[in-house]
N, C-alpha and C positions, 0 to 999 in steps of 0.2 A: 768126017764125023766119027765120033766115038760111039761104039755100040754099048749101051747101058741097059739093054732090054732084059737081062737076066732077072727073073721074078724074085730071086733071093735078095737082090739089092733093095728092091722096094719093100719087101717084108722086113728086112733088118732095119731100114729107115723108119718104118712105122713102129717097130718095137722100141726104138730109141725115143721116138716122139711121145709115146704113151707112158703113163705112170703105172701100167700093169706089168711091166717087165723090168728086170734089173740091167738089161743091156744098156751100156752108156756110149759105146763107140762101134764104128764099123770101118773096115779098111778095104779099098778097092785097088786092085792091081791089074795091069795089062796081062792078057793070057800068055803072051810071049813078046819078045823084043820087036817083032815085025807086026804084031796084031794091034788093031784099034779097038778090040773088044775088052771091056772091063769086067772083071769077075769079083765076087765077094770073096776076099781072101781070109778075113778073120773078123770076129766080133769079140767084145769084151765087156767087163763090168767095172773096170778100174778108171783111173783118171787119165788126163792127157799125157802124163809122163809114162804111164804104162803103155799107152798107144804108141808113143814115140819109139819105144823099144822094138816095135814091129817093123819099122821102116828100114829099108836097106839102101846103102850108098849107091848101088848100081841100078836102082829102080826109080821110076816115076810113079807116084801113087796119089790117090785122093782118099780123104778120110772125113768122117762126120762124127762129132762128139757132143755129148751133153755135159755141160760143166755146171756143177752146183757149187755155190759159194754163199757165205754169210753176207747179208746186206747190212744188217745192224744187229743189235742184241735181241731183237724181236722177230727178225724175218730172214729168209734166204731167197736167193734167186736161182733159177735154172735157165741157162742160155745155151744156144747151140752154135757150134763152130764148124766151119768148113775149112779143111786143111788141104793145101796143095803142096805135095812133097815132090821135090826134084832133087834126088840124091846127087852128091858131089861128082859121082862117076857116071852119070847119065849121059848118053851120047847126044850130040847136038840136034839131030833130027827129032829125037824123042822129046827133047826140051821144047823145040818149036811146036810140036804137035800138042803138047799139054795145054798151051794157052788156047788153042783152037778147040780142043776137047772139053775144056772147062765149061763152055756154054751148054754142052750136052749133059754134063754131070749136074749142073745147076738146075736142069729141067727135072731131074729125079730127086736130088737132095735140095729141095726148094727153100726151106725155112731155116735161116741161120742169122745170127747177129753180126758176126764178123768172119772175114776170111783171114787165114793165117798161111803165109807162104813160108816153107821151111826146107832146109837142105841138110841140117844136122839135128840130132836129138836136142842139142842145147837151144835150138830155136823154139822148142816146145816145152819150156818150163811152165808148170802149172801156175805159179804166181804171176808170171808175165802175161799169160793168157787171161787170167782173172783181172789183172790191171787193165788190159785192153777192153775187156767186157764192161768193167765199171765205167770207163770213159765213154763207151758207146751206149751205155744203158740208161742215160737220162738221170732222173732224180737219184741222189745219193745222200742219205741223211746221216751217215756215219763218216764224217770228214776224215777221221784218223786213218781209214782204210783207203782213202782216195789220194791223199797228198803224198 
């Protein structure tokens, strides 16, 4: 089991969920290579591509982000994304544990529209994430942004 009891994680999650704070993402990393405890490593106010710059090839991480995008000329949507990062240089045992620890992370970072698995920053292009959110989001009245 992953240890996600750090109260800073829940606080950052709530900041992202509310409209009273500018925080749009959080990043969780393991305390060390041998630890199963996750800690809040960083938060930010930018988009998914800004968040992607925080990931390291040698680490396995989890992230949560608010993505705001234009729905049509009259409205916008805000959706939440859970990101599972397994860098290209992560050792095999850590890779295996991430899939088990994901359930514990989901107990804390509960509400999201899609999961995104990534191993390079190229996997986290803002436009690609928005496209996936549009497809998962149901009604879409501006067909030009969907096709």
